[in-house]
VEXDREN-2710 file (C-alpha; in Angstrom, 1 decimal):
% VEXDREN-2710
k/r/px/py/pz
1/MET/-9.0/-30.0/15.9
2/MET/-10.0/-32.7/18.9
3/ILE/-9.2/-36.7/18.3
4/LEU/-12.3/-38.5/19.1
5/GLY/-12.5/-40.5/22.0
6/LYS/-13.9/-43.9/22.9
7/GLU/-17.4/-43.7/24.0
8/LYS/-17.6/-40.8/21.0
9/LEU/-16.5/-43.4/18.0
10/ILE/-18.3/-46.4/19.7
11/SER/-22.1/-44.2/19.0
12/LEU/-21.0/-43.8/15.5
13/PHE/-19.5/-46.2/14.9
14/PRO/-21.3/-49.3/16.1
15/ASN/-20.7/-51.9/13.8
16/PHE/-16.7/-51.4/15.0
17/SER/-17.4/-51.4/18.9
18/GLU/-15.4/-54.7/19.2
19/ASP/-12.3/-52.3/17.7
20/VAL/-12.5/-48.8/19.3
21/GLN/-9.3/-47.9/21.1
22/GLN/-8.4/-44.7/23.1
23/ASN/-8.2/-42.4/20.0
24/GLY/-9.3/-44.7/16.9
25/ILE/-10.9/-47.4/15.6
26/ASP/-8.3/-50.1/14.5
27/LEU/-9.1/-51.7/10.9
28/ARG/-8.8/-55.3/10.1
29/VAL/-7.6/-57.2/7.0
30/GLY/-10.5/-58.5/5.2
31/LYS/-7.8/-59.5/2.0
32/ILE/-4.4/-58.2/0.2
33/ARG/-4.3/-57.5/-3.2
34/LYS/-1.0/-57.2/-5.2
35/ILE/-1.2/-54.6/-8.8
36/VAL/-1.1/-57.0/-11.9
37/PRO/1.1/-55.0/-14.3
38/LEU/-0.2/-52.5/-17.5
39/GLU/0.7/-50.0/-19.3
40/ASP/-0.6/-46.6/-17.7
41/THR/-2.1/-45.8/-14.2
42/GLY/-2.4/-43.1/-12.9
43/CYS/-4.8/-39.7/-13.5
44/VAL/-5.1/-37.3/-16.2
45/ASN/-7.4/-35.0/-16.3
46/ASP/-10.0/-36.1/-14.2
47/THR/-9.7/-39.4/-16.1
48/LYS/-8.6/-42.4/-13.7
49/MET/-6.3/-44.9/-15.1
50/LEU/-6.6/-48.1/-12.1
51/PRO/-4.8/-51.2/-12.1
52/HIS/-6.2/-54.3/-11.8
53/TYR/-4.8/-56.5/-8.8
54/GLU/-4.6/-60.4/-7.8
55/GLU/-5.8/-61.6/-4.2
56/VAL/-2.9/-62.6/-2.1
57/ASP/-3.4/-66.4/-1.5
58/VAL/-3.1/-66.5/2.7
59/ASP/-1.0/-69.4/3.7
60/VAL/-3.7/-71.9/5.0
61/THR/-2.3/-73.6/7.1
62/ASP/-0.8/-70.7/9.0
63/GLY/-3.2/-67.6/8.1
64/PHE/-1.2/-65.5/7.5
65/TYR/0.0/-63.8/4.1
66/ARG/3.9/-62.9/3.2
67/LEU/4.4/-59.9/1.8
68/LYS/7.7/-59.8/-0.1
69/PRO/10.3/-57.2/1.2
70/LYS/10.1/-54.2/-1.6
71/THR/6.8/-55.0/-2.5
72/TYR/3.5/-52.7/-3.1
73/TYR/0.6/-54.0/-2.4
74/ASN/-3.5/-53.6/-1.2
75/VAL/-4.9/-54.0/1.9
76/VAL/-9.0/-54.0/1.4
77/VAL/-10.6/-53.5/5.0
78/ASP/-12.7/-56.4/6.5
79/ARG/-16.3/-54.1/6.5
80/ASP/-17.6/-51.4/5.0
81/ILE/-17.5/-48.6/7.1
82/GLU/-19.5/-45.1/6.8
83/ILE/-17.8/-41.7/7.9
84/PRO/-21.2/-39.5/9.3
85/ASN/-21.4/-35.5/7.8
86/GLY/-19.7/-33.5/10.2
87/TYR/-16.4/-36.7/10.8
88/THR/-13.3/-36.8/8.9
89/GLN/-10.8/-40.0/9.3
90/LEU/-7.4/-39.9/8.9
91/TYR/-5.7/-43.4/9.0
92/TYR/-2.3/-44.6/10.3
93/ILE/-0.2/-47.9/9.9
94/ARG/-0.4/-49.7/13.7
95/SER/3.0/-49.5/15.3
96/THR/4.1/-53.1/15.5
97/PHE/3.7/-53.0/11.8
98/THR/5.8/-49.7/11.2
99/ARG/8.3/-51.6/14.1
100/CYS/8.8/-54.1/11.2
101/GLY/8.9/-51.8/8.3
102/LEU/5.9/-52.0/6.7
103/GLN/4.0/-48.4/5.0
104/LEU/1.2/-47.5/5.0
105/LEU/0.2/-45.6/1.7
106/SER/-3.3/-43.2/2.5
107/SER/-5.6/-40.8/1.6
108/VAL/-7.8/-38.3/3.6
109/GLY/-11.9/-39.7/4.6
110/ASP/-14.0/-37.8/3.7
111/ASN/-17.8/-37.2/5.4
112/GLY/-20.0/-39.2/3.7
113/PHE/-17.7/-41.7/2.6
114/LYS/-20.0/-45.1/2.2
115/GLY/-18.2/-48.8/1.6
116/ARG/-14.9/-49.9/1.9
117/LEU/-11.5/-49.0/2.6
118/MET/-8.4/-49.8/0.3
119/MET/-5.1/-48.6/1.1
120/GLY/-1.9/-49.0/0.2
121/LEU/1.1/-51.0/1.8
122/TYR/4.5/-51.0/1.2
123/ASN/6.7/-53.3/2.1
124/VAL/9.8/-51.3/2.9
125/SER/12.9/-53.9/4.3
126/GLU/14.8/-56.5/3.1
127/ASN/12.7/-58.8/5.1
128/ASP/9.2/-60.7/4.5
129/ILE/6.7/-59.5/6.6
130/LEU/3.7/-61.6/7.7
131/VAL/0.2/-60.5/8.4
132/GLY/-2.3/-62.7/10.1
133/SER/-5.5/-63.2/8.0
134/ASN/-8.1/-60.8/10.0
135/GLU/-5.3/-58.7/12.1
136/ARG/-5.9/-55.0/13.4
137/ILE/-3.4/-53.2/10.5
138/ILE/-4.4/-49.8/10.4
139/GLN/-6.0/-47.4/13.1
140/ALA/-9.1/-44.4/11.5
141/VAL/-8.5/-41.8/13.9
142/THR/-11.3/-40.1/13.3
143/PHE/-12.3/-35.6/13.3
144/GLU/-15.2/-33.3/14.4
145/ASN/-15.1/-30.7/11.2
146/ASP/-17.9/-27.6/10.5
147/GLY/-19.6/-30.0/8.5
148/THR/-20.4/-27.5/5.9
149/ALA/-18.3/-29.0/3.3
150/SER/-20.3/-31.3/0.8
151/LEU/-20.4/-34.8/1.5
152/TYR/-18.5/-37.1/-0.7
153/ASP/-20.1/-38.3/-3.9
154/GLY/-16.8/-39.8/-5.7
155/ILE/-16.4/-42.9/-7.9
156/TYR/-15.2/-44.9/-4.7
157/GLN/-18.3/-44.4/-3.1
158/GLU/-20.0/-47.5/-1.7
159/GLN/-17.5/-49.8/-3.8
160/VAL/-17.1/-53.3/-2.4
END
């Protein structure tokens, strides 16, 4: 497995060219949401029971989100992505946020996925963590695969 470099990433993801780094694409905050408590969420017998979310307000004066300690959030990336056939992505939180106590909860970006990425954030620290609106928060590391797997066709395809 080989991680793709900057030039290849720019050619595959031209709408992210300004956010391509040496070995990945920096993904920016589009919005941050909190779960609205429900009775049951999860997946049983392949039936998805997803929570509802409410947007967290951005501090209008300073332009940042304030993430409270020991709280789970959902981050929505600022724009759609299209993962070409033959490629897979793994997602990692940027190191500055790791050092502050923010943990990323993510899954694999399958080949053929098109849409808006959404991932979990958990503030494991005892302090508020400030996240700027449109801040670079996640790095998508892209790998080439053999292209024989079927393309993603799940319920999250082209979801905004």
